[in-house]
A tleap script that builds the chain and sets N, CA, C and O, in Angstrom:
source leaprc.protein.ff14SB
mol = sequence {
  NMET GLN HIE PRO LEU ALA ASP SER LEU LEU
  LYS MET GLY GLU GLY SER VAL GLN TRP ARG
  THR TYR HIE PHE GLN ARG LEU VAL ASP VAL
  TYR THR THR LEU GLU MET ARG ASN ARG PHE
  GLY ASP ASP GLN ASN LEU ASP VAL ASP GLN
  VAL PHE ASP ALA ILE ARG ASP VAL THR ALA
  GLU ILE HIE GLU SER ALA LYS ASP GLU ILE
  PHE GLU ILE LEU TYR ASP ASP LYS TYR ASP
  ILE ALA SER ILE VAL VAL CARG
}
set mol.1.N position { -8.005 8.607 -6.573 }
set mol.1.CA position { -7.843 9.729 -7.208 }
set mol.1.C position { -8.564 10.989 -7.155 }
set mol.1.O position { -8.183 12.021 -7.707 }
set mol.2.N position { -9.642 10.855 -6.453 }
set mol.2.CA position { -10.634 11.882 -6.205 }
set mol.2.C position { -10.304 12.619 -4.920 }
set mol.2.O position { -10.666 13.781 -4.734 }
set mol.3.N position { -9.523 11.830 -3.931 }
set mol.3.CA position { -9.300 12.424 -2.685 }
set mol.3.C position { -8.385 13.707 -2.830 }
set mol.3.O position { -7.387 13.679 -3.550 }
set mol.4.N position { -8.739 14.767 -2.160 }
set mol.4.CA position { -8.005 16.073 -2.159 }
set mol.4.C position { -6.415 15.747 -1.894 }
set mol.4.O position { -5.557 16.371 -2.517 }
set mol.5.N position { -6.100 14.818 -1.012 }
set mol.5.CA position { -4.597 14.552 -0.822 }
set mol.5.C position { -3.909 14.048 -2.020 }
set mol.5.O position { -2.792 14.468 -2.322 }
set mol.6.N position { -4.612 13.052 -2.804 }
set mol.6.CA position { -4.247 12.420 -4.034 }
set mol.6.C position { -3.946 13.501 -4.954 }
set mol.6.O position { -2.848 13.536 -5.511 }
set mol.7.N position { -4.902 14.460 -5.177 }
set mol.7.CA position { -4.992 15.446 -6.124 }
set mol.7.C position { -3.723 16.316 -5.949 }
set mol.7.O position { -3.028 16.625 -6.917 }
set mol.8.N position { -3.400 16.760 -4.487 }
set mol.8.CA position { -2.351 17.592 -4.330 }
set mol.8.C position { -1.049 16.823 -4.495 }
set mol.8.O position { -0.078 17.464 -4.898 }
set mol.9.N position { -0.906 15.497 -4.226 }
set mol.9.CA position { 0.274 14.881 -4.473 }
set mol.9.C position { 0.687 14.642 -5.808 }
set mol.9.O position { 1.863 14.678 -6.172 }
set mol.10.N position { -0.464 14.354 -6.670 }
set mol.10.CA position { -0.286 14.196 -8.156 }
set mol.10.C position { 0.349 15.269 -8.634 }
set mol.10.O position { 1.290 15.053 -9.398 }
set mol.11.N position { 0.044 16.474 -8.351 }
set mol.11.CA position { 0.502 17.811 -8.807 }
set mol.11.C position { 2.066 17.730 -8.516 }
set mol.11.O position { 2.806 18.340 -9.288 }
set mol.12.N position { 2.529 17.136 -7.631 }
set mol.12.CA position { 3.975 17.212 -7.230 }
set mol.12.C position { 4.689 16.281 -8.381 }
set mol.12.O position { 5.911 16.265 -8.529 }
set mol.13.N position { 3.830 15.550 -9.131 }
set mol.13.CA position { 4.502 14.646 -10.278 }
set mol.13.C position { 4.385 13.262 -9.924 }
set mol.13.O position { 4.537 12.874 -8.766 }
set mol.14.N position { 4.087 12.413 -11.008 }
set mol.14.CA position { 3.916 10.994 -10.975 }
set mol.14.C position { 5.057 10.269 -10.388 }
set mol.14.O position { 4.879 9.220 -9.769 }
set mol.15.N position { 6.217 10.789 -10.559 }
set mol.15.CA position { 7.612 10.276 -10.294 }
set mol.15.C position { 7.826 10.773 -8.750 }
set mol.15.O position { 8.847 10.324 -8.229 }
set mol.16.N position { 7.247 11.389 -8.169 }
set mol.16.CA position { 7.707 12.000 -6.850 }
set mol.16.C position { 7.569 10.949 -5.797 }
set mol.16.O position { 6.687 10.091 -5.842 }
set mol.17.N position { 8.502 11.041 -4.808 }
set mol.17.CA position { 8.339 10.065 -3.684 }
set mol.17.C position { 7.045 10.214 -2.935 }
set mol.17.O position { 6.462 9.206 -2.534 }
set mol.18.N position { 6.635 11.245 -2.756 }
set mol.18.CA position { 5.312 11.464 -2.177 }
set mol.18.C position { 4.121 10.781 -2.778 }
set mol.18.O position { 3.242 10.235 -2.111 }
set mol.19.N position { 4.160 10.857 -4.222 }
set mol.19.CA position { 3.040 10.170 -4.917 }
set mol.19.C position { 3.219 8.791 -4.841 }
set mol.19.O position { 2.245 8.079 -4.595 }
set mol.20.N position { 4.577 8.203 -5.057 }
set mol.20.CA position { 4.789 6.589 -4.848 }
set mol.20.C position { 4.453 6.242 -3.610 }
set mol.20.O position { 3.818 5.189 -3.547 }
set mol.21.N position { 4.700 6.860 -2.466 }
set mol.21.CA position { 4.357 6.520 -1.073 }
set mol.21.C position { 2.882 6.472 -1.045 }
set mol.21.O position { 2.337 5.462 -0.600 }
set mol.22.N position { 2.213 7.427 -1.459 }
set mol.22.CA position { 0.797 7.493 -1.435 }
set mol.22.C position { 0.122 6.306 -2.076 }
set mol.22.O position { -0.703 5.602 -1.493 }
set mol.23.N position { 0.492 6.152 -3.199 }
set mol.23.CA position { 0.050 4.980 -4.145 }
set mol.23.C position { 0.374 3.610 -3.499 }
set mol.23.O position { -0.439 2.686 -3.507 }
set mol.24.N position { 1.475 3.535 -2.997 }
set mol.24.CA position { 1.910 2.257 -2.378 }
set mol.24.C position { 0.925 2.010 -1.053 }
set mol.24.O position { 0.596 0.868 -0.733 }
set mol.25.N position { 0.561 2.982 -0.442 }
set mol.25.CA position { -0.209 2.838 0.811 }
set mol.25.C position { -1.558 2.406 0.312 }
set mol.25.O position { -2.124 1.450 0.841 }
set mol.26.N position { -2.093 3.064 -0.676 }
set mol.26.CA position { -3.473 2.806 -1.166 }
set mol.26.C position { -3.418 1.181 -1.580 }
set mol.26.O position { -4.292 0.421 -1.162 }
set mol.27.N position { -2.417 0.747 -2.362 }
set mol.27.CA position { -2.343 -0.568 -2.731 }
set mol.27.C position { -2.279 -1.554 -1.455 }
set mol.27.O position { -2.841 -2.648 -1.499 }
set mol.28.N position { -1.640 -1.163 -0.430 }
set mol.28.CA position { -1.582 -1.947 0.886 }
set mol.28.C position { -3.063 -1.926 1.456 }
set mol.28.O position { -3.542 -2.970 1.899 }
set mol.29.N position { -3.739 -0.829 1.448 }
set mol.29.CA position { -5.022 -0.867 2.063 }
set mol.29.C position { -5.999 -1.875 1.225 }
set mol.29.O position { -6.777 -2.593 1.853 }
set mol.30.N position { -5.949 -1.914 -0.133 }
set mol.30.CA position { -6.687 -2.465 -0.926 }
set mol.30.C position { -6.300 -4.223 -0.670 }
set mol.30.O position { -7.232 -5.017 -0.542 }
set mol.31.N position { -5.174 -4.591 -0.628 }
set mol.31.CA position { -4.672 -5.883 -0.331 }
set mol.31.C position { -5.137 -6.304 1.000 }
set mol.31.O position { -5.551 -7.440 1.232 }
set mol.32.N position { -5.060 -5.381 1.846 }
set mol.32.CA position { -5.348 -5.723 3.304 }
set mol.32.C position { -6.883 -5.956 3.316 }
set mol.32.O position { -7.320 -6.894 3.984 }
set mol.33.N position { -7.620 -5.258 2.703 }
set mol.33.CA position { -9.188 -5.317 2.738 }
set mol.33.C position { -9.463 -6.773 2.020 }
set mol.33.O position { -10.235 -7.571 2.552 }
set mol.34.N position { -8.910 -7.023 1.004 }
set mol.34.CA position { -9.261 -8.450 0.273 }
set mol.34.C position { -8.761 -9.491 1.157 }
set mol.34.O position { -9.439 -10.512 1.273 }
set mol.35.N position { -7.620 -9.370 1.824 }
set mol.35.CA position { -7.158 -10.389 2.657 }
set mol.35.C position { -8.084 -10.518 3.822 }
set mol.35.O position { -8.248 -11.673 4.212 }
set mol.36.N position { -8.708 -9.600 4.442 }
set mol.36.CA position { -9.464 -9.692 5.527 }
set mol.36.C position { -10.866 -10.359 5.192 }
set mol.36.O position { -11.494 -11.062 5.984 }
set mol.37.N position { -11.246 -10.053 3.965 }
set mol.37.CA position { -12.635 -10.646 3.343 }
set mol.37.C position { -12.343 -12.073 3.175 }
set mol.37.O position { -13.205 -12.897 3.483 }
set mol.38.N position { -11.091 -12.474 2.667 }
set mol.38.CA position { -10.799 -13.781 2.477 }
set mol.38.C position { -10.659 -14.521 3.743 }
set mol.38.O position { -11.141 -15.652 3.808 }
set mol.39.N position { -10.002 -13.965 4.842 }
set mol.39.CA position { -9.906 -14.645 6.099 }
set mol.39.C position { -11.166 -14.893 6.799 }
set mol.39.O position { -11.483 -16.009 7.210 }
set mol.40.N position { -11.923 -13.782 6.941 }
set mol.40.CA position { -13.031 -13.826 7.788 }
set mol.40.C position { -14.272 -13.958 7.011 }
set mol.40.O position { -15.222 -14.394 7.662 }
set mol.41.N position { -14.494 -13.684 5.765 }
set mol.41.CA position { -15.808 -13.990 5.050 }
set mol.41.C position { -16.822 -13.530 5.745 }
set mol.41.O position { -16.836 -12.380 6.184 }
set mol.42.N position { -17.824 -14.420 5.925 }
set mol.42.CA position { -19.114 -14.220 6.602 }
set mol.42.C position { -19.092 -14.665 8.020 }
set mol.42.O position { -20.174 -14.818 8.586 }
set mol.43.N position { -18.099 -14.866 8.591 }
set mol.43.CA position { -17.943 -15.260 10.017 }
set mol.43.C position { -18.643 -14.147 10.947 }
set mol.43.O position { -18.279 -12.971 10.960 }
set mol.44.N position { -19.654 -14.649 11.691 }
set mol.44.CA position { -20.473 -13.863 12.453 }
set mol.44.C position { -20.055 -13.696 13.789 }
set mol.44.O position { -20.718 -12.985 14.544 }
set mol.45.N position { -18.749 -14.429 14.272 }
set mol.45.CA position { -18.374 -14.563 15.547 }
set mol.45.C position { -16.859 -13.776 15.618 }
set mol.45.O position { -15.908 -14.297 16.199 }
set mol.46.N position { -16.785 -12.674 15.059 }
set mol.46.CA position { -15.657 -11.985 15.046 }
set mol.46.C position { -15.422 -11.155 16.208 }
set mol.46.O position { -16.374 -10.608 16.764 }
set mol.47.N position { -14.256 -11.017 16.614 }
set mol.47.CA position { -13.957 -10.131 17.793 }
set mol.47.C position { -13.027 -8.969 17.066 }
set mol.47.O position { -12.090 -9.237 16.315 }
set mol.48.N position { -13.414 -7.748 17.390 }
set mol.48.CA position { -12.737 -6.637 16.941 }
set mol.48.C position { -11.192 -6.661 17.070 }
set mol.48.O position { -10.447 -6.234 16.188 }
set mol.49.N position { -10.782 -7.182 18.216 }
set mol.49.CA position { -9.308 -7.162 18.357 }
set mol.49.C position { -8.718 -8.178 17.545 }
set mol.49.O position { -7.550 -8.011 17.194 }
set mol.50.N position { -9.412 -9.332 17.146 }
set mol.50.CA position { -8.854 -10.413 15.996 }
set mol.50.C position { -8.828 -9.785 14.913 }
set mol.50.O position { -7.800 -9.974 14.263 }
set mol.51.N position { -9.687 -9.002 14.400 }
set mol.51.CA position { -9.623 -8.313 13.100 }
set mol.51.C position { -8.337 -7.426 13.098 }
set mol.51.O position { -7.453 -7.468 12.242 }
set mol.52.N position { -8.380 -6.582 14.243 }
set mol.52.CA position { -7.141 -5.576 14.272 }
set mol.52.C position { -5.929 -6.190 14.224 }
set mol.52.O position { -5.018 -5.688 13.565 }
set mol.53.N position { -5.756 -7.412 14.951 }
set mol.53.CA position { -4.492 -8.132 14.894 }
set mol.53.C position { -4.238 -8.599 13.483 }
set mol.53.O position { -3.123 -8.461 12.982 }
set mol.54.N position { -5.222 -9.137 12.843 }
set mol.54.CA position { -4.988 -9.549 11.493 }
set mol.54.C position { -4.579 -8.606 10.553 }
set mol.54.O position { -3.689 -8.890 9.751 }
set mol.55.N position { -5.230 -7.305 10.558 }
set mol.55.CA position { -4.683 -6.321 9.787 }
set mol.55.C position { -3.380 -5.780 10.095 }
set mol.55.O position { -2.685 -5.413 9.147 }
set mol.56.N position { -2.932 -5.671 11.297 }
set mol.56.CA position { -1.790 -5.334 11.691 }
set mol.56.C position { -0.708 -6.326 11.139 }
set mol.56.O position { 0.367 -5.955 10.669 }
set mol.57.N position { -1.123 -7.655 11.252 }
set mol.57.CA position { -0.080 -8.711 10.693 }
set mol.57.C position { -0.016 -8.509 9.113 }
set mol.57.O position { 1.077 -8.366 8.565 }
set mol.58.N position { -0.978 -8.502 8.533 }
set mol.58.CA position { -0.970 -8.418 6.960 }
set mol.58.C position { -0.149 -7.226 6.572 }
set mol.58.O position { 0.745 -7.360 5.736 }
set mol.59.N position { -0.402 -6.051 7.140 }
set mol.59.CA position { 0.199 -4.778 6.696 }
set mol.59.C position { 1.804 -4.932 7.007 }
set mol.59.O position { 2.655 -4.542 6.207 }
set mol.60.N position { 2.082 -5.485 8.138 }
set mol.60.CA position { 3.416 -5.612 8.507 }
set mol.60.C position { 4.213 -6.610 7.611 }
set mol.60.O position { 5.414 -6.502 7.362 }
set mol.61.N position { 3.466 -7.501 7.203 }
set mol.61.CA position { 4.131 -8.335 6.164 }
set mol.61.C position { 4.425 -7.700 4.825 }
set mol.61.O position { 5.476 -7.821 4.195 }
set mol.62.N position { 3.308 -6.975 4.456 }
set mol.62.CA position { 3.522 -6.053 3.109 }
set mol.62.C position { 4.736 -5.146 3.147 }
set mol.62.O position { 5.511 -5.002 2.201 }
set mol.63.N position { 4.833 -4.540 4.338 }
set mol.63.CA position { 5.743 -3.539 4.546 }
set mol.63.C position { 7.189 -4.144 4.792 }
set mol.63.O position { 8.207 -3.523 4.484 }
set mol.64.N position { 7.197 -5.135 5.246 }
set mol.64.CA position { 8.565 -5.781 5.306 }
set mol.64.C position { 8.952 -6.331 4.102 }
set mol.64.O position { 10.158 -6.303 3.857 }
set mol.65.N position { 8.147 -6.863 3.231 }
set mol.65.CA position { 8.381 -7.259 1.855 }
set mol.65.C position { 8.796 -6.037 0.989 }
set mol.65.O position { 9.693 -6.107 0.149 }
set mol.66.N position { 8.088 -4.921 1.252 }
set mol.66.CA position { 8.341 -3.754 0.367 }
set mol.66.C position { 9.854 -3.260 0.814 }
set mol.66.O position { 10.633 -2.876 -0.059 }
set mol.67.N position { 10.233 -3.283 2.170 }
set mol.67.CA position { 11.587 -2.814 2.553 }
set mol.67.C position { 12.686 -3.673 1.910 }
set mol.67.O position { 13.806 -3.225 1.663 }
set mol.68.N position { 12.333 -4.832 1.674 }
set mol.68.CA position { 13.431 -5.753 0.964 }
set mol.68.C position { 13.231 -5.794 -0.425 }
set mol.68.O position { 14.232 -6.089 -1.077 }
set mol.69.N position { 12.225 -5.580 -1.029 }
set mol.69.CA position { 12.036 -5.675 -2.511 }
set mol.69.C position { 11.757 -4.315 -3.271 }
set mol.69.O position { 12.185 -4.277 -4.424 }
set mol.70.N position { 11.213 -3.382 -2.875 }
set mol.70.CA position { 10.964 -2.284 -3.547 }
set mol.70.C position { 11.306 -0.746 -2.961 }
set mol.70.O position { 10.986 0.307 -3.511 }
set mol.71.N position { 11.998 -0.889 -1.772 }
set mol.71.CA position { 12.281 0.386 -1.099 }
set mol.71.C position { 12.900 1.395 -1.857 }
set mol.71.O position { 12.530 2.563 -1.736 }
set mol.72.N position { 13.820 1.065 -2.639 }
set mol.72.CA position { 14.633 2.052 -3.681 }
set mol.72.C position { 13.692 2.692 -4.643 }
set mol.72.O position { 13.820 3.873 -4.968 }
set mol.73.N position { 12.708 1.889 -5.120 }
set mol.73.CA position { 11.747 2.479 -5.985 }
set mol.73.C position { 10.972 3.390 -5.443 }
set mol.73.O position { 10.720 4.453 -6.011 }
set mol.74.N position { 10.514 3.063 -4.282 }
set mol.74.CA position { 9.470 3.907 -3.449 }
set mol.74.C position { 10.072 5.248 -2.853 }
set mol.74.O position { 9.422 6.293 -2.833 }
set mol.75.N position { 11.280 5.141 -2.402 }
set mol.75.CA position { 11.812 6.151 -1.496 }
set mol.75.C position { 13.005 7.009 -2.159 }
set mol.75.O position { 13.381 8.067 -1.653 }
set mol.76.N position { 13.519 6.519 -3.227 }
set mol.76.CA position { 14.661 7.185 -3.796 }
set mol.76.C position { 14.289 8.229 -4.603 }
set mol.76.O position { 13.799 7.918 -5.689 }
set mol.77.N position { 14.424 9.611 -4.286 }
set mol.77.CA position { 13.636 10.523 -5.214 }
set mol.77.C position { 14.571 10.764 -6.489 }
set mol.77.O position { 14.119 11.479 -7.384 }
set mol.78.N position { 15.735 10.259 -6.616 }
set mol.78.CA position { 16.433 10.170 -7.922 }
set mol.78.C position { 16.112 8.904 -8.719 }
set mol.78.O position { 16.626 8.760 -9.829 }
set mol.79.N position { 15.369 8.069 -8.263 }
set mol.79.CA position { 14.987 6.896 -9.050 }
set mol.79.C position { 14.042 7.289 -10.178 }
set mol.79.O position { 13.069 8.015 -9.971 }
set mol.80.N position { 14.353 6.787 -11.395 }
set mol.80.CA position { 13.477 7.047 -12.561 }
set mol.80.C position { 12.565 6.162 -12.728 }
set mol.80.O position { 12.842 5.118 -13.318 }
set mol.81.N position { 11.428 6.379 -12.291 }
set mol.81.CA position { 10.129 5.423 -12.275 }
set mol.81.C position { 9.880 4.977 -13.758 }
set mol.81.O position { 9.531 3.827 -14.022 }
set mol.82.N position { 10.042 5.777 -14.549 }
set mol.82.CA position { 9.810 5.671 -16.161 }
set mol.82.C position { 10.770 4.650 -16.421 }
set mol.82.O position { 10.442 3.993 -17.410 }
set mol.83.N position { 11.853 4.271 -15.887 }
set mol.83.CA position { 12.823 3.325 -16.487 }
set mol.83.C position { 12.490 1.918 -16.179 }
set mol.83.O position { 13.128 0.983 -16.662 }
set mol.84.N position { 11.467 1.764 -15.357 }
set mol.84.CA position { 10.951 0.384 -15.157 }
set mol.84.C position { 10.278 -0.295 -16.445 }
set mol.84.O position { 9.307 0.147 -17.060 }
set mol.85.N position { 10.945 -1.372 -16.699 }
set mol.85.CA position { 10.132 -2.222 -17.776 }
set mol.85.C position { 9.464 -3.314 -17.196 }
set mol.85.O position { 10.005 -4.126 -16.446 }
set mol.86.N position { 8.125 -3.334 -17.593 }
set mol.86.CA position { 7.211 -4.457 -17.184 }
set mol.86.C position { 7.265 -5.528 -18.253 }
set mol.86.O position { 6.973 -5.211 -19.407 }
set mol.87.N position { 7.581 -6.651 -17.990 }
set mol.87.CA position { 7.432 -7.823 -18.934 }
set mol.87.C position { 6.316 -8.852 -18.605 }
set mol.87.O position { 6.143 -9.829 -19.334 }
savepdb mol mol.pdb
quit
């Protein structure tokens, strides 16, 4: 939230497509980081290409799932985000 881009996008409104997209990408970054720590832990024999391949694979899986599961919520500017009920 302290990043200048986040501040500018938040001014567009919490329900804006731009804000939702930015927020989604930050969540992808966090999940990918956690997954890399889980996969590689303290492995001292890492190859940078191996890590980049794993990052690419994890983010591709997340984006594929998002396309199938939450695309409308993320990218439809007429979608009322406040209408989502969390149970």
